[in-house]
N, C-alpha and C positions, 0 to 999 in steps of 0.2 A: 244223281243226275237231275239237272233242272232243264226245263223246256228251252230249247234253243242254244244250249251250251255248245262249246266247241272243244274237240280234242284233237291233238296233233300227234302224228305217228310217223316215225321212220320205220320202214319195213324192208329190211335187207334179207328177206327169206329167199331161198332158192326155190324156183317155181316147182320143181319136182318134189319138194319136201313139205308141201302144205300140210299142216297139222291143225285140225279144227279144235282149238283149245277153249273156244268160247261156247258157253251153253246157250240154248235157245231162249231162256228167260232173259239173259243179258241182251240178246239181239232184239227181243220183243220190247223191252224197256227202252232201249236206244232208239228204236224206230218210232215207238209211241211218242217219245219226247222230242223227236226230230233233232237229235244230236248231230251237229255238223261235224264232219270229219275232214281233216286236211292231212294228206298222206304224201310222203316222199318215198319213192320205191325205185326198183330197177325197171328197165324197159320191158323185160319179159313179163313181170307181174302186172305192170300197167296194162299191157295188151290183153291179158287174160281176164281182167276184172271189168264187168260192165259198169258204165258210168251211172251213178245215182245222183239224184238232185242234192241230197245232203252230204255228198262226198266229192271232194276235188282232189285229183291225183296228179302229181308231176313226177318225172323220173330223172334219175341221175344219168347223164349221157354215158354211153358205153366207153367213150374215149377216156373218161376219167377213172372208171372202175366198174366192174360188173355188179358191184353192190349186192353180192350174194353170200354174205357172211352168216346167214341164218340167225340174225339177231334183230330184234325190234326194240324201239324205245317209244314210249307213249307218255305224253304230257297232258294232264287233265287237272283242273283246279289247282290244288297245292301239292300235287303228287307227280312223281316221275317214276315210271316202271320200265325196267329193262328185262327183256325176255331172251334167253338163249335157247333156241329151238334144237340145237345140237345136243344139249345135255338135259333139256326139259327143266331148266332152272330159271328162276326170276327173282328179282327183288324190287322193293318199292322204297323210294325216298320221299318222305312227307315233309316238305319244307317249302314254305311259300316263296321265299327269295330265290331258292334254287330252281323251283318250277318256273317262275317268271323269267329267270335268266335263260333257261333252256328254251322257253317259248320264243323269246326274242331271237335267239340264234336260228331256231326253226323257221320263223317267219321271214327272216332275212334271206335264208337259203331258198325258201319256197318262192318268194317274189323273184329272185334271180332266175330260178329254173323255169318259172312260168313265162318269163320274157324270152327265154332262149329256146 
């Protein structure tokens, strides 16, 4: 992680199934380097999370979907990680073109949701 980097995350977790899978050393490094986080989530999770300077959160409107599939996707640098909280499985795709493609789609949706 580099100072000022950005990571993008879709977080479709159910609010009642929060599982803290990140260790404290990751959080400390992330906060020390002021990694900016952009998150698309469901309305329930957005309401539970306190806003932080380095994190911007938008939510999928309930009229489209509850967005509670218990799956997250994270895009950072040349990697895309997909996490299934239902089965505690995940995988990472390391491919610069694929990661850039996923980031473009994320940013498009993020901008749309921010306006609405």
